[in-house]
C-alpha positions in Angstrom: -120.0 -34.9 55.5 -121.4 -38.4 56.5 -122.6 -38.8 60.1 -120.0 -40.5 62.2 -118.9 -40.6 65.8 -115.6 -38.8 64.9 -116.2 -35.2 64.2 -113.3 -32.6 64.0 -113.6 -30.0 66.7 -113.4 -27.2 64.1 -114.2 -26.6 60.5 -111.2 -28.2 58.8 -112.1 -27.4 55.2 -109.0 -26.1 53.5 -106.9 -26.4 56.6 -103.9 -28.7 57.2 -104.6 -31.7 59.5 -101.9 -34.1 60.7 -102.9 -37.7 61.3 -100.3 -39.5 63.5 -100.4 -43.1 62.5 -100.5 -45.0 59.2 -102.2 -48.3 60.2 -105.8 -49.5 60.4 -106.6 -47.1 63.3 -106.1 -44.2 60.9 -108.4 -45.4 58.2 -111.7 -43.9 59.5 -110.2 -40.5 60.6 -108.5 -40.0 57.3 -111.7 -40.8 55.4 -113.8 -38.5 57.6 -111.2 -35.6 57.3 -111.1 -35.9 53.6 -114.9 -35.8 53.4 -114.7 -32.6 55.5 -112.4 -31.0 53.0 -109.2 -31.1 55.1 -105.7 -31.1 53.6 -104.4 -34.3 55.3 -100.9 -35.3 56.1 -100.1 -38.8 57.5 -97.0 -39.6 59.5 -96.4 -43.1 60.8 -93.6 -45.7 61.0 -95.7 -48.1 59.0 -98.2 -47.3 56.3 -100.9 -49.8 55.6 -101.7 -50.6 51.9 -105.2 -49.0 52.2 -103.8 -45.8 53.8 -101.3 -45.6 51.0 -104.1 -46.1 48.5 -106.2 -43.4 50.1 -103.2 -41.1 50.0 -102.5 -41.7 46.3 -106.1 -41.1 45.3 -106.7 -38.1 47.4 -103.4 -36.1 47.3 -102.6 -36.9 50.9 -99.0 -36.4 52.0 -97.5 -39.5 53.6 -94.3 -39.8 55.6 -93.3 -43.3 56.6 -91.4 -42.5 59.7 -91.8 -41.4 63.3 -93.4 -38.1 64.2 -91.0 -35.0 64.3 -91.7 -31.6 65.9 -91.5 -29.9 62.5 -94.4 -32.0 61.2 -96.7 -29.7 63.2 -95.6 -26.5 61.4 -98.7 -24.8 59.9 -101.1 -27.5 61.2 -104.6 -26.6 62.4 -105.4 -30.0 64.0 -103.5 -33.1 65.2 -105.3 -36.5 65.2 -103.3 -39.2 67.0 -104.4 -42.4 65.4 -101.6 -44.9 65.9 -104.0 -47.2 67.8 -101.3 -47.6 70.5 -101.5 -45.6 73.8 -97.8 -44.6 74.1 -97.5 -43.3 70.5 -100.8 -41.4 70.7 -99.9 -39.8 74.0 -96.6 -38.7 72.6 -98.5 -37.0 69.7 -100.9 -35.4 72.1 -98.1 -34.0 74.3 -96.2 -32.7 71.2 -99.4 -30.9 70.0 -100.0 -29.4 73.4 -96.4 -28.2 73.6 -96.8 -26.5 70.3 -100.2 -25.0 71.1 -101.9 -27.0 68.4 -105.5 -28.4 68.9 -105.6 -32.2 69.1 -108.4 -34.8 69.3 -108.5 -38.5 69.6 -110.8 -40.8 67.5 -113.4 -42.6 69.5 -111.8 -46.0 69.0 -108.7 -44.9 70.9 -109.6 -46.8 74.0 -106.5 -49.1 73.8 -107.8 -52.4 75.1 -105.2 -54.6 76.7 -105.9 -57.4 74.2 -108.0 -58.0 71.2 -111.3 -60.0 71.2 -111.2 -63.0 73.4 -111.3 -66.6 72.1 -114.6 -68.2 73.0 -115.7 -71.7 73.0 -117.9 -72.9 70.1 -118.1 -71.5 66.6 -118.6 -67.9 65.8 -120.2 -66.4 62.7 -119.3 -64.5 59.6 -121.5 -61.6 58.4 -120.9 -60.5 54.8 -121.7 -56.8 54.7 -122.1 -54.9 51.4 -121.0 -51.4 52.3 -122.3 -49.5 49.3 -120.2 -47.2 47.1 -118.1 -45.5 49.9 -120.2 -42.9 51.6 -121.2 -43.9 55.1 -124.8 -42.6 54.5 -125.2 -45.3 51.9 -124.4 -48.2 54.2 -127.5 -50.0 55.4 -128.7 -49.9 59.0 -128.2 -53.6 59.2 -124.6 -53.3 58.0 -123.8 -50.5 60.5 -125.3 -52.6 63.3 -123.0 -55.5 62.3 -120.0 -53.3 62.3 -120.8 -52.0 65.8 -121.0 -55.5 67.3 -118.2 -57.2 65.5 -115.2 -58.7 67.2 -113.2 -58.7 64.0 -113.7 -56.5 60.9 -112.0 -57.6 57.6 -112.1 -54.7 55.2 -110.5 -53.2 52.2 -110.0 -49.9 50.4 -113.5 -49.8 48.7 -115.5 -50.2 51.9 -117.1 -47.2 53.7 -114.0 -46.7 55.9 -115.7 -44.0 58.1 -117.9 -46.8 59.5 -114.8 -48.2 61.3 -115.2 -45.3 63.8 -118.4 -47.0 64.9 -116.6 -50.3 65.7 -116.1 -51.4 69.3 -112.8 -50.2 70.8 -111.6 -53.7 71.2 -112.5 -54.9 67.7 -109.6 -56.0 65.5 -109.5 -54.4 62.1 -107.8 -56.4 59.4 -106.8 -54.7 56.2 -107.0 -57.1 53.2 -106.2 -54.6 50.5 -106.6 -55.5 46.8 -105.1 -52.6 45.0 -104.7 -52.7 41.2 -101.0 -53.1 40.4 -100.3 -52.7 44.1 -100.6 -54.4 47.4 -102.7 -57.6 47.1 -104.2 -60.0 49.6 -105.2 -63.2 47.9 -108.8 -64.4 48.0 -107.6 -67.7 49.5 -106.0 -65.8 52.4 -109.1 -63.6 53.0 -111.2 -66.8 53.2 -108.8 -68.3 55.7 -108.9 -65.1 57.9 -112.7 -65.3 58.0 -112.7 -69.0 59.0 -109.8 -68.7 61.5 -111.5 -65.9 63.5 -114.9 -67.5 63.4 -113.5 -70.8 64.5 -112.3 -69.0 67.6 -115.8 -68.1 68.5 -115.8 -64.5 67.2 -118.3 -62.5 65.2 -116.5 -61.6 62.0 -117.7 -58.9 59.6 -116.4 -58.9 56.1 -116.9 -55.3 55.1 -116.5 -54.4 51.4 -117.8 -51.8 48.9 -120.9 -52.2 46.9 -122.8 -55.5 47.2 -120.9 -58.6 48.3 -122.5 -60.7 45.6 -122.1 -58.4 42.7 -118.5 -58.9 41.5 -117.5 -58.8 45.1 -116.5 -62.5 45.5 -118.8 -62.8 48.4 -120.0 -66.1 47.0 -116.5 -67.5 47.3 -116.3 -66.3 50.9 -119.7 -67.8 51.7 -118.6 -71.1 50.2 -115.4 -71.2 52.2 -117.2 -70.5 55.4 -119.9 -73.0 54.7 -117.3 -75.7 53.9 -115.8 -75.1 57.4 -119.1 -75.2 59.1 -119.3 -71.5 59.8 -122.7 -69.9 59.9 -122.9 -67.0 57.4 -125.3 -64.0 57.2 -125.5 -61.9 54.1 -126.4 -58.3 54.4 -126.9 -56.9 50.8 -125.4 -53.5 49.9 -126.0 -50.8 47.4 -124.2 -52.0 44.3 -121.9 -49.5 42.6 -123.4 -50.8 39.3 -126.6 -48.9 40.1 -125.3 -46.3 42.6 -122.6 -44.7 40.5 -124.9 -43.9 37.5 -127.6 -42.6 39.9 -125.1 -40.4 41.8 -124.1 -39.0 38.4 -127.7 -38.3 37.6 -128.1 -41.2 35.1 -131.2 -43.5 35.2 -130.2 -46.9 33.9 -133.7 -47.4 32.5 -136.2 -45.0 31.0 -139.5 -46.1 29.4 -138.8 -43.8 26.4 -135.3 -45.0 25.7 -134.4 -48.4 27.1 -136.2 -51.2 29.0 -133.3 -52.9 30.6 -129.7 -52.8 31.6 -126.8 -55.3 31.6 -124.0 -55.3 34.1 -120.7 -56.9 33.1 -117.2 -57.2 34.4 -114.5 -55.7 32.3 -111.7 -57.5 34.1 -111.4 -60.0 31.2 -111.3 -58.0 28.0 -112.7 -59.3 24.6 -110.6 -62.2 23.4 -109.4 -63.2 26.8 -109.3 -66.9 27.3 -111.1 -66.6 30.6 -113.8 -64.3 29.3 -117.4 -65.5 29.0 -119.2 -62.2 27.9 -120.9 -62.2 24.5 -119.9 -58.7 23.4 -121.5 -59.2 20.0 -124.9 -59.8 21.7 -124.4 -56.8 24.0 -123.7 -54.6 20.9 -127.1 -55.5 19.5 -129.1 -55.7 22.8 -130.3 -52.0 22.8 -130.2 -51.9 26.6 -127.9 -49.9 28.9 -124.5 -51.4 29.3 -122.8 -51.0 32.7 -119.1 -52.0 32.9 -117.4 -52.5 36.2 -113.7 -53.1 36.7 -113.0 -51.9 33.1 -110.7 -49.0 33.5 -107.7 -50.8 31.9 -109.7 -52.8 29.4 -112.1 -50.0 28.2 -110.2 -49.4 24.9 -110.6 -53.1 23.9 -114.2 -53.3 25.1 -115.3 -50.2 23.1 -113.4 -51.4 20.0 -115.2 -54.7 20.2 -118.6 -53.1 20.6 -117.9 -50.9 17.6 -116.8 -53.9 15.6 -120.1 -55.6 16.2 -122.2 -52.7 15.1 -122.9 -50.5 18.1 -123.1 -46.9 16.8 -120.0 -44.7 17.4 -122.1 -41.8 18.6 -123.8 -43.8 21.4 -123.7 -41.7 24.6 -121.2 -43.0 27.2 -119.8 -41.8 30.5 -117.4 -42.9 33.2 -118.0 -42.2 36.9 -115.0 -42.4 39.1 -115.0 -42.6 43.0 -118.8 -42.6 43.1 -120.1 -41.6 46.5 -116.8 -40.2 47.7 -115.7 -36.5 47.9 -113.6 -36.8 44.8 -116.4 -38.2 42.6 -116.2 -36.9 39.0 -117.7 -37.8 35.6 -116.3 -38.0 32.1 -118.9 -37.7 29.3 -118.2 -38.8 25.8 -119.5 -41.3 23.1 -118.7 -44.9 22.6 -116.0 -43.9 20.1 -114.0 -41.8 22.4 -115.0 -42.6 26.0 -111.8 -44.8 26.5 -109.5 -42.0 25.2 -111.3 -39.3 27.2 -111.3 -41.4 30.4 -107.6 -42.0 30.1 -106.9 -38.3 29.4 -108.8 -37.4 32.6 -106.7 -39.8 34.6 -109.5 -42.1 35.6 -108.4 -44.8 38.0 -110.3 -47.6 39.7 -112.9 -47.7 41.1 -114.9 -46.4 38.2 -118.0 -47.4 36.4 -118.7 -46.9 32.7 -122.2 -46.5 31.3 -123.0 -46.9 27.6 -126.4 -46.3 26.0 -129.0 -43.6 25.4 -129.5 -42.8 29.1 -125.8 -41.8 29.3 -126.7 -38.7 27.5 -128.9 -37.5 30.3 -127.7 -34.4 32.2 -128.8 -33.7 35.8 -130.8 -30.5 36.2 
C-alpha cells in the first residue's frame, strides 16, 4: 500500500470497512482502504461524482442517505469522513456504542473556515500526479499538495495524496467522468483563476502529466491571461507508465527505435481529428493510444486498412498503477473485441507493436 498519513489501525484486507461520508473528505480514505484490500461501503447524504466513480470501478457499495445503526452490522472498522465535526462525531459515537473500532482521517481537524482571502495575487501550480499510485507522485508534487490553500482535483489524480493536504485546505472535485458527471474545462479554468485572485496557492492535481493530453496547456493559458503566476510540475505520464507497469518496454533496440503517443478521443474519419493513421500504420514504431476505449474498434480497423499486419501484438492496460490494474493481451485484429469482452473501461492505455508481445518474467 502506498505510504500515506492515513493508515488503518488493523489489517483490513478482506474485511468490511464503513466510510461515513460521500464528499471530498472521503476521497483519500476510500483510495487508501481500497489499496489495502478492504471491502468498502460508503454511506453519506451526498455522494460526490468522484466518489461515485470510485465506487463503480471498485465494487464499492454506496448508500446516498444518512447513517443508520444497521450499517455497522458485520463491519470491522468505521472511518468517519464527512468532513464536518457533528456528523463525524455522530459516526464515532455510534461505532463506540456498537463496539466497533473507528478512526478519523488526519484531515479531520474541522477548521472554522476555509483558506483566508489575502491581498495580492496568489499562484497556480499544475501538478502531474502520475498514473494513480501515490508512490508515483513526484516529491515536488507532494510538497505542493501539502502547502496548498486549494486543491482542484479529479478522479484520475492520486487521491491518497489528499490525506497530506493541510486540514484547512479546500478540496474541489472537478470530475470529468465519461458518459457521467462532467465539469467543463471553462469552469475549471475559472475556479483556478478565482481562487488565485483571492491570494491563494492553488494546486491543480490531475493524473499523468498535465501537458500530455491533460489540458494543462489550456489551464496555463487561462491563468496567464488573468495575470496569475503558474508553476508546472511534470508528472509520470500514463503513456509511458502503463506499459512499464505491465512489463512492456516501449522501445527495444532489436525491435523498434521509437514510439508514438496519440489520443483516441477523435476516431478515424472524425471531422476534428488530425492524426494520420495511414502514416502510423507504416511507421514501424510502437503505437500508444490514450483515451481510446470507445474508439478502439474504429482505430484498429483503420490501421488494418492501411496495411498494418493483423497479427501485430497488442495489449490494453486498465487502471495502471491502481490495485485493480489488469492487462488484456491480443493482436491488432482482435484487441478491440477482447478489450470489450473483458469489460475494459477508462482509464486504459492500448499498446500496438512488436514490444506488446513481451511478457514480464
